[in-house]
N, C-alpha and C positions, 0 to 999 in steps of 0.2 A: 504494499499500499504506499509506504513511504517512498520508495523508488518511483512508483508510478506518479504520485503527486509532484515530485521533483522534476520529472520529465514533462508533465503537463504544465508546470510553472514555466519552465525554460521555453517550451513550445509557445505558450501564451505570450511571453514577452519578446519573442524572437522578431517579429515584424517591426515592433517599435525600437529594437536594438539597430536594425538596419537603417531605420530612418534617423535615429539619434546619432549614429556614428559620424556623418558628415558635419553634424551641428558641433559635436565635441571636437572633432577635428579642427574646425574653424576657431573654436575657443582656445584650443592649444596653439595655434599659429598666431593668433591675435595677442595671447598672453606674452609670447616672446617679443613681438614687436612693441609691447608695452613695457619691456624691460625685465621680465622674468626670465630666470634660467629655465632649463628643461625639467630640472629636478623640482624647482619651486612650481612650476606649472602642473606638473603631474600630482604633487602633494596637495595642491590647491583643489584640483578636481577630486582627488581621493577623499578629502575631508569635507569639502563644501558641497559637492554633488547637487548643483542647482544650476542648470543651463542659463536660464533668462537672468538670475541674479548675477552670475558670472559675467555674462556679456555686458550688463549695464555697469557692474563694477569696473570692468576693463575700461570702458568709455570714461568713467569718472577718473580712473587713475591716470589715463593719458592726459586728462585735462587738469591734472594736479589738484584735484579736489581733495578737501580736508577729509581725514579718516572717519570723523564722526558722521559726516554727510553720506559717505559710502556705506557705513554700518546701517544707518537709519534707512536709507533707500533700499538696500537689499533686504532689510527686515520687513519694510512695507510690501515689497514685491512678493515676499514668501508668506505673507499672512494667509494666503488662499489655502495653505496647508493645514490651517487650523480647521477648515471646513472639511478636508479629507479626514483628519484625525477624529473629528466629531462623527462623521459618518461611520468609520470603522470601529469606534469605541465599543459598541454594542457586540462585535463579534470577536474581540481579542481580550475582553475583561477576564476571561478564565486563565490567561497566561500570566506567568510572574513578571516582576518589573523589568529585569534585565531583557527578557524576550520583547516586551513591548517597547522598551527603549530602542532595541536593534531595529525592530520593525518601522518604528517611527523615523529612524535615521534615514532609512531607504524609501520613504514614503514621498515619491516624486509624482508628477502628474501622470507620467506613463505607467509607473507601477500600480498606481490606484486604479487607473482605467483597465489595466490588464487582469487585476486580481479581485475587485470589488464584487464582481458576479460570483466567483467561487466562495469568497468569504460569506456572502449572504446565505449561501446554502447550509453553512454551519455543519459541514462534514468533520468527523474525527480526523485529526492530523492535517487540517487544512493550512496550518501554519507553514508546512513544509512547501506547499504550493506558492505561498506568498514569498517565503525566504528564497526559494530557488529563482522567482521572477526577479525579486529585488537584487540579489547577488548577480544573476546574469546580467541585468541591465547596468549594474555598478561597475562590473569588470569591463564590459563593453565601452562604458563612458571613459573610464581611466585610460584604458588602452587607446582609444581614439584620441584622447587629448595628448597622450604621449607622442602618438604618431603625428599629430598636428604640430606639436612643438619641435619635433625632430626634422619634419619634411615641410609642413605647410608654411613655415616661416620664409621659404623660398619664394613664396607668392605673396608679395606684399598687399595685393587687393583681393585676397581669396574670399573675404566677406561679402564682396559684390557679385559673386558667382551664383548666388542663390542655392547653394547646396543645402542650406539648412531647411528648405521647404520639404525635403524628404521627410523630416521628423514630423512636420505639420500634417502632411498627407497620411502618413501612418497613423497618427494620433487620431485624425478624423475617422479613418477606417475602422478603428477600434471603438471609438466612443459611439459613433452614429447608430450602430445596430443595438446598442443598449437603451437608446431613447425610444421607448415604447409607450409607457404610460402617459396619460394627459398631463400629470404634474411635471414629468420629466420634459416634455414637449415645450410646455409653457416656460419652464425655467431656461431651457436651452435658447429658445427664440428670444426671450427677454434679455438674457445675458449677452447673446449675440449682438442684438440691437444696440443695447447700452455700451458694449465694448467698441462697436463701430463709432457711435456718436462721441465716445470719450477718448478715442485713439490718439487725440492730439495732446492729452495730459502727459506730463513729464514723468520719467522713471517708471513707466508702465502702470501708473495709478489707475488708468482706465480699465485695465484687466482685473485689478483688485476689486474696484467699485462694481464692475459688470458681475463679478462672481457673487458678491454679496447681495446685489439687487436679484440676480437670478435665483439664488438660494431662497431669498424671502419670498419671491413670487411662487416658487415651487411649493414652499411651506404653506403659504395662503391658500394655494390651489389644493393642497393635501387636506387642510382643515376643511375647506369647502366640500371636498369630495366626501370626507368621513361624516360631515354634517348631513350631506345629501343621502349617503347610504343609511345612516341612522334613521332619518325621516322615512325613507322607503321601507325599512324593516318594521318601524312603528306602524306604518300604514298597512303592511302586509299582515302584521300580527293583529290589528284591529279588524281587518277583514276576516281573518281566520276565526277570531273570537266571535265576530257577528254571525258567521256561517254555522259555528258550533251552537251558538244561542238559538239560531233559527232551526237547526237540526233538532235540538233539544225540544223546542217549542212544538215542532211538528210531531215528534214522537209523543209528546204528552197529549197533543190534540187527537192523535190517532188512537192512543190508548183510551182516552176518554170517550171517543166515538164508539170504539169497540165495546167498551163497558155498557154504554147506553143501549147499543144494539142487542146486547145480551139480555 
């Protein structure tokens, strides 16, 4: 079972690894152009493990921005991971603290998208599926960064080649099939529209705001759906009780008629 879950986790994350490789490759190349060594770039990806935050931080480093500004900016960009953690918390509460800390370290957009469906099934040993996907993506990310730092720096304008779109395409391919329920559709549409409208905000703040607005919209829709279902159940119960009362009254009438005839 454990081996099968590990294999399934690696298989689930593989398409996103293919898409993420060129993106991390670019991060590695740009980090060298920003003044890092190959070792520093690789260790940075190994510990930070956050593509969008790394890209923004590199731009700020090249602009000689104060370290506190870089810290706050990357922190804000990564606030969306709080939403991922909240979503997964119900399915990992049975694990001990070290395991949950390890799982939280690797909770990227891609890992969440590839594993949330399996985690919701609450199968025994599902953590191995998650950890396999997480480590598979992590190794892919670090190796790609190392390659980018070693080779990609030879191409000074590599960020303009559009190679990072491969990750976006793979991510869309993973996420879209999961958007089935009405609540998910509403959240996705509103988050998308909000993200487009706020795309001009600095430091990817539009993405954070869009995620929060989308989650709130999905939450409100979920509440509305639960209320509607409760009303329908109450109405159905009322109808059933009325039918039972009518049936009981009919039986009593029939019994009375039979007694009179006798």
